[in-house]
N, C-alpha and C positions, 0 to 999 in steps of 0.2 A: 504493499499499500506505500501512494506517495506521503510523504512528510508533511502534515499540516501545520501551521503556527499558529500560535495564540494571537489574537486582536485585540483592537480596543472593545468590541462588540462582546468579547466573551471572557475579557479578564479585569472588570471593573474591581476596584477592591472592597473585598468583603467588610462589611464595619455593621455592629446591632444598629447604629443611631437611623437609618434608614426605617427602622420597625416603627419609629413614631411618626415619621411622614404618613407611612401605609396606614395605621391606626386612625390618623385623623379624614383620612379618605372614607376606609370601609365603617369605624366606628366612631365618627365623628360626634354625633346626639348621645353616646352612650357613657355611662360615668367612669372618668377616667382616675380620679383620686377624691376619696372622702377622708374629711376631716373634721370630728367633733359636727358643726352645723354648717361646715363650708363643704360643695361639691363641685368638682370641675369636670367638663366633660373633654374628651379627647381632642376636639379642635380647639378647645382652651388652651388646653396642657403644651398643644403642638405651637399655638400661637407665643404662649408665655414663655416657653423655651427658646424660641427664635429671639424674642425681645431680648432675653436676658444675654444671651450668644452675640450678639448685636452691640450690646452694650459692653458686654468684656472684651470684644474686637477694639469698640471706642475707644478703650483704656492703654489701646497698645499694645495689646498681650495675643498672642497669635501662636503658631507652630512651634512646638517644641518646649514653651513656656509651663511651668506648674502650677497649677491652681488648686489651692486646698480648701477643705469643707470642713467646720468644725460644728455639727448639729447631729439631734436625734433624727429621728423617723418623722418628719412633717414634710407638707408639699414643699417646701424649696428645696429642701433636702432631695427629694425625688427629681425634681426637675432639672437640679443641678448634674443629676447622672449622666443627663441629655446635653443640657445647654454649655457646660464646660467644653466639650469635646467637640460641640458645634462652632465653638468659635475657634477651633484647632489645636486649641491646647490640652495638657496632661492633666487628668483630672485625678487630685489626690484626697481620699476622704481619711479623716483621723477620727481616732477613737475618743469620745467625749471624756472618759474615763480617765484618761493618762494623765499625769502631773505636768507640770509646765514645764520641768527640765525636759523631759522627755519630748514634748511638743515643740518644745524650741530646737531640742537636738534634729528632729526631723526636719523642721522648717527650713533650717540652715543648711541642713545636708541634701533637700530636694532644691532649694532656692528659690523656693516659692513665690511670686510676683504678687499674688493677691489671694486674701483668705477670708471667705464667708463666713461668719461665727453668729452661731444662736445666742440669745441675749443670755440666756443663764452659762454661757461659756466668757462672756466678755471678758470677766477678770483672769479667767485661766489663760487666755490667750494675751491679754495685756501682761499678765506676768511672764509669758513666754518671750514675748518680743522683748521685754527689758533686758533678758538676759543674753542677746544679742552683743556681740564685740561693736564695737562704736563704729568699726570700717565696715561692718558689714550691712547690706540694704535692708530695710525694714519694708516688708511686703504692704499692699494696699490691703485695707481692712475695711469690709462691708459688713454691717449689722443686719443681721436676721431677726427681725421684731414679730414675736407670737401673742397677738393680743386674747387669743382662746386659749393659751397656756393657765395652768391652774394657779402657778406660781407669778407673781408680779415681777416686772423688772425690777433689778435688785441694783443697777448702775441707772446713773444720768447717761446719755449720748454722749461718748467721749469724744474730743476733739480729733481724736487719730483717727476716729473712722472716718471714711469720705462719703458715706451717705447710706441709705439702708436699703433692705434687698427691692422693696415695694418702689422706692425713687426707681432704683436702677432699670426696672424692669420696664417702669413705664418711660425712660427714656429711649430703650431700644426700638429698633424695626422689624414689626411680626413680617415684612415680605425678606427679612436678610437669607441671604441667600448660604445656607451651612457652609462651613469648609470640609470640604471631603479628605480623606486620606490621599496623600500622593502614591502611598505603598500602603498594602495591607500589614505590612511588618511595622508600620509607623506605630510609636507608641500612643495608647489611648489611655492607661489608668496605672497608677504609681501607687500600690499598697505596700503599706508598711506590716511585717508580720504581728500576731495577733500580741505579744505580749506574754507568753506564759514561760516565755526565756526573758534574761534581763537585756538582750540586745536586740532589738529587732531590727530587721534588713529590709529594704527598699526593693519590693517587687514590681518589676515592669510585665505588663502585659499589652499586646499589640492586639490592633482592631480585627485580625484577623482569626487569632486565638479566642476573644471575647466571643466574636459573631458565633463559632464554631460552639464554643462553649453553651451559649445562650440557647441555640436551637436544641443541641443532644439534650439539656435538662428537662426542655418541654417536652420532649420525646418520650426519654427516659423514665419520665415521672409519669407520663399519661395525662398532661395539662389539657382539657380542653379549652373551646373558644369562652372568651367572656367568664371566665373563672372571678370570684369574690377571693381576693388574696390579704389576707391580716398580715401587718408586718411586725410580726414579733420577733425575727432578725433583725438586727443592726443591718440598715444599707451599708455602714461604713465596714463593714466585716467583708470584704472580696465582693463590695458592690451589692450585697445581699446575696450572693451564690450565683450572680447573673439574672435573678428575676427583677430586677429593677428594669432591665432592657427586655426582658422575657414577656412582661405583663403588656408592654405595647405590641409586642408580635400577635398575641392572642387576644386583643381589647380588653383584659381584664380589669377592673375596680381595683385599685389599691387605696386598701383602709388603712390611714396611716396613724399611729399613737406615738404620744412622746414619753410616755412609760407606762408600765405593765405590770400585772400581777394577775393571779387567778380570777380575781372577781372581775377586773376588767376583760380579761380575755374572754371570760365565758359570756359577758354581757353584750360584747362587741358581736361573739358569734351569732348571738340569739337577735341584735339587732340588724345587724347589714347582712345577716345570711352566707357569712364565710363558708366558703370551699376549701380553701387551702391555705397553708399556713407553713413556714418553717422555723426550727427552734433546735437549739441545742439540747442534750438530753436533760441540763438542768429545767428548763422549761418542761418537760415532759413531766419530770419529778415534781414542780410547782402547780401543775393543773390536775395531777391524779391525787394530791395532796391539799387540794385546795378545799376549805371550807364550805364553799357554796358549789362544789363538784356536784353534778347531775347528768345521768345519760341523755345523751344528744338528741334532738329529735331526726335530726338528719346526719349522716357521715361527715366530718371534716377530715382531709387529707393533710398529714403532716410529713415534710421530710426532715429528718432530724440526722444530725451530723456534727461533727466537732471535736467528738470526742465517742468511744465506743461505751454503747448505751446498756445497761444490766437488764437482762431478761427480765425481771421482776418489775423495772419499771415499766419497761413494754407490754408488761401483761397486763398492770394496774391502768395503763393510758387507754388500752383499746378496750379494756372493759367497760369504759364511760361511751363506747364509740366511734373513738377517734381512728384513723385508718392509717398507723403509721408506716412510711418506708425509709429504710436506713441506708444512706450514704456515706462515702468517704472521700475527702478531697484534702486540700490543703490552700492556701494562700498562694503557694507556688503554680497551683492549677487553677486557680479562678474560680472554683467552686466544686460540685461533686464529679469525680472522674472514676467513681468505682460505687456500684450500687448492690444492693442484695435484692437483684432480680426474682420475683416470688414464682415458684413453679405449683400450677394449679393442683397436683396430687398433695402438697404440703397442705393443704385444706382439709384434708381427712385425719390430718393430725392433731392429738390434745393440743388445748390452747398453750399449755407449758411448753412443749416442744417445737411449736410456731415460735413462741417468743425466743425460746433459745437458737433456732434458726435465723431469725430476722435480727439477732444480736450480731452476725456477723457483718462484714463490710461487702461481700458478696463478689461480684465479675464486672471486669470493666464496661464501660457505658460505651455505646455505639462509634463515637467520635477518638474516644481515648484508642490508639493505635496497638498498644500491647501493656499488658500488666504483668509482673511477674515477684516470686519473692525467692533473693539470691544470697547464698553466701557473699557478705560484703568484702572480704579478701580477694576471692578467687573469681565472682562472678556467676558461679554455676548455681542454676535450679536448685533448691533445696526439694526435698521428698514431697510427695502429696501425701503426708500422711496424717495432717491435722497435728504435728506433734513437734518437727523440726522447725525450729523458728530462722529466720534469715532476716534479710531488708527487703522492705516493700520498693519496688522500682517501677516507672512509668516511662511511655514516650506518646507522644503526640500531639495534634494540633492544640491543644489546650494549656501545654507546658509554657511557663514564663519564657520572655526573653534572655531575662537574667537580673542580678539584684544588681542596683543603680550604684554607680563608682565602686565595687565590689567584686574585681573580677575574680580574686581567690576564692571567695565563697561561691561565686558563680561555677568555676572550675571544679570545686571539692564536690558538689551534688550534681553537676551536668557533666560526666566523665566520658572519656573519649570511646567507651563503647556504645554510646550513645544512649544510655540511659539516664534517666533523672532520679538519683537517689534521695526519697524521701526522709529519710532517718527513721521512720517507724517500723519498728520490729514484728513481723507476723508469720502467721503458718499458713500453707496452701493444705486445703483439704481434698480428698479424694474425688471429689466431685468438681474440681476447679474453682471454689470459692476461697475468698480470701477472707482470715479472721486477724484483727490486729490483735497484738498481745500487748505492744507496750512502746513507748518512746523508745530509741536505742539508749538516750540517757537516762531513761526513768527505770529500765529493768535492773534489779536488786540481784546482784551475785552472791549468794549466801551459802559458805562453806561449798564453792565450786557448783551450785547448783543455782540455774536462772531462774529468779522470781517473777512471774508477771504480775505488776501493780493491778493491773487491769481485773484479773482472775481474781484477785484477792478483794478489790473493790467489790465485784460481782456477789461475792459470796453475803460482805457486807451490806450492800444494800439489799438483801433479801431479806434481813431482819428487820422485824415489822416496827421496832422503834429508831430504826435508821432514817434519816431524811438525806444527808450527804455524807459521803465518804471520800477519801483520799489515801493512798498507800506511798509512801515514800521510806528508802534507804535509810537506815541510822547505823553509825557506826559501830561496829563490834570488835574488841580487840581476839576474840576466839575464832567468830564466823567471818569476821570481815565486814559483813553488813547482815542485818536483818531487818524484816518489814515493821515498818510504825504506820500504824493506822491514825489518822486523824478522823474524829466523827462529829457528826452533828446530828442530835435529836429531833425528832418530828416535835412541832409543839403540841402542848396537849397532853404529852405521854405522862398517864400516872404511874407507873412502875417504870424508874430510870435504872437502865442497866449496869451494871459495873464494869470496870476494866475486867474483871474478870470473867465478868458474864461472857461479853463480848469473845473474848479469846477462846471460851469454851465452845461458844457458838461456831465459831472459824473452825474449831478443831474435827467438829463433826462434817465438815463439807470439805476441808483441804488436806492436801497430803500435810504433816507435821512442818516441814521444813518452809512450806507456805504462810504458816499460820503467824501474824503478828505476835512481836515480841511486848511490844506495847502500844497501848490506846491511849490516844488524846481527845478528852471530849472538848468541842468547842462551839459557842452558840452560832456560828458560821464559817465556813471555810473561804479563804480569799478567791475572788474569780475575776476576770477579765468581765468586761461588761457583754460580752456571747457567750457567756456562762462557763468557760473553762478556767477549772482550778489551778490557780499558780502554784505549781507544785514546787518551782524553787524556792517560793517565801517558806514552806512545811519544809523542805529540805534543810534550810538555815536554821528552823526552829528545832529540828531533829538531829542535826550537828551539833546545835547550842547542848543538848540533853545529855551528849555525852556517851559513853561505849553503852551497848545495852548487855555488857557480859555477865552481869549480876542474874541474869536468864536461865532458866532452867536448859543446860547441853546437850540433853537428851532430843535423839531424832526420831526416836522408836515409834 
């Protein structure tokens, strides 16, 4: 066959930004964003995004410039997921729960030109920019005022802010021809890793990868047209796992909320007819333990990811009528890259066995080219026996371009063998399904045995009084390390278990070498805003506790 070459007609750069334009045409009169008493249609959201993009461009900001956003899940936050890159700039969402020092480091590292700041984060961002060296340019600041927030403005409009968001949008041109990428490999977003470690890195994703991930995520989850999507997942966490753009692709309704708890979530589900939501396992735990939890009239589909969910939590959540799907991904792949694809014959299994299977991470999604578990030293695939542990590796179009200004870290995880090394430790089952056992840095090596903190945590979560649990290594003069459990009990627990009770419970469910040698009770475990427990903080506490060598040395 003769060789045919690409042409402009078939090689237009892929980008998720085009989903908004199509939504305005197809779903123009349908609701796009709902927030308290405010409702926008897709036509209105399209016009507002073009105006904001035009206004950003009028400030001299364009291709390659970074624009940061520090805001919760409110309408301007959603609009900026489109408006910033429509101006040609690179979008950088920042976690609102970070401290001023960390935000200052991020803003300087990415050389942000403009920062949109929610009214309740004004002091935080002002403190962050005050830490800039005198020779470092300070980015322009725009205030996002939210008059529907329960909290009132805590600061006056500071002189340092050039204007507020709505005034900026009014100045823009709703006929603005948005800036399309020259190449689909051009950077679209910069997301810093979640903060479960002490040194977040800047992850750069391109238009092509984000487009592929968005389509992949919709297909893999089976999202229909015009879903009602509740934003319980922070948009600043990997752009809401791509569903910020995905809801435009299917004409969905984005139900925004500034903060949430079990009561608020259940009320919005009933009021707005919510059909879909994403959440970390900690939110599933919150829902299943909520005082006003009642069986749902209609199923609500939940995609959970971010940490391996305990089977007991999955079982409790689904008993309320939630249909839980389990995915696995990292900031470095932009969202869900592996999912626990459900097999029809599993429906015949008992509920507890279904929950156990659903707790596994699963198989690669359609767009992720390959997934494996390998020996990190040799790169050879481990046995598919559900026991032999190795490092999870991925390759496909959704993998990041790399870490911003950090070629060494990029080369360390994206090796010459063509794999992206995730740093997660897992096993491959005989049916080809992946199960994560731990982060490589969280594996506990006790007396030469590898202890999976995830397995110990799953046992702890099955205890009827345990609300939250995390297990880390504690130094031990004899064993090297031993498991140390940090536990928060459910509110209203009548009979509070003791350390001895918890250890005894684990002995009935785990090999003795995996049983925690110490249990520390806390009111709440330290977490990132996306619900991930910050184990590096707990590790420091365990380290400060000293050696656990006084514990029984028997492994019988």
